[in-house]
N, C-alpha and C positions, 0 to 999 in steps of 0.2 A: 504493499500500498504507499509505503513512504517514497519508494522509487517511481510510481504513477505521479505522486503529487510532485517530486522533483521535476520528472520530464514535462509534466503540464506547467508547472511555473517557468522553467525553460523556454517551452513553445510560447507562453504569453510575452518573456521577455523578446524574443526573436522577434516575435509579430509587430511588438511597441518598437523596437529599435529599427526594424525596416520600415513602418510609416514614418519615424522621425528623420530619417534618410534617404526618404522619397522626393525630397525638396530636390530641386535642379539650379544648378549653378548660373541657369539662362532664366529662372523664375522673373517675372515682372514684365513691363509694358512695352511693347516694341513697335516702332513705327517701320512700316514696311513699303516700300515704293516698288511697283511692278511698271517693267518698261517693255513696249511691244517692238520687236524687231522686224518681225515677218508677218504679213497678214492684215486685215483691215479693221482690226479691232481697235479701240480708242488708244491712243499714243502711251498711255501711262495711267496708271491706277493708284491711289495711295491710302493706307488706311491703317490704324494701329491693332494692335493684337494683346493679350495677355498669356503668358506661360506660367502656367502652375503646377509642379510636379512633374514638368516635361510635357503636359498636355496643353496645346495652342488651343485658345477660343478667340470667339469674337463676340460681343454682348449682341450685336444686332443679327448677326448672320447664323441661323439655324443651321442650315448645311453647311457647315464648315466643320472640317476634322485635320487637326495636325498634331504631331509628336515630335518632339525633341529628343534624340538618344544622351546619354551621358558623354558621348563622345562630340556632339554638339551637332551630328548629320540631323537634318531636319525633312519631312516628308509632309506636306499637307494637301489638300483640296477643297475646293469653294464649288458652291452653285447657287447660282441667284437668278430668278425667272430664267431665261434663254440663255444665259451665260454660264460656261463652267471652264474651270483651271486647276490643273495639279502642277504641283512641281516639287523639286528636290534641293537640298544644298546644304550649306554647314554654317553653323554660328560659330564664332569665336570672340573672346571676349564681351566687348559690348558691341561688334558689328557682325554681320553675316550677308551672304550671298548666295546664289542659286538661279538655277533656269526654272523655266515654267513653259507649258504648252495648254492650250485649250480652244474654245469656240466660243463666238457671240453671235446666236442665230446661226447661219451658215457658214460664217465666216471661219477658217481655223486661222490660229496666230500663235506664236511663241517669243518668248524674248526670255530676258535676265530679271531679277529681283534682286534688291538691297534691303538690309534692315539695319536698324539703329537701335540699342536700348534707348526707352527713353526716360 
């Protein structure tokens, strides 16, 4: 019985420490700029996102998904009405960059994105 209690206590401590360590060094507000290099989409898009525990969110975009790995590798996608984009790249310190592609209506587009910690 004593061993079971010890294992249960150890499991609880591991779970608690894992939750406490879930914070990402990239947590916080980030300003993003998307620049279109190919295609007939708008020339650029700008908005801010929040990163919490490695999950990228936007308060007004319901169909936005993003994740930042501990290494800084980031992947995200967003859908707004007839527009869709997905991209990947890397954050490092207080900046980041990457590539994106998507469409607006029937126009196919691609380009690069930059990020700066707010």
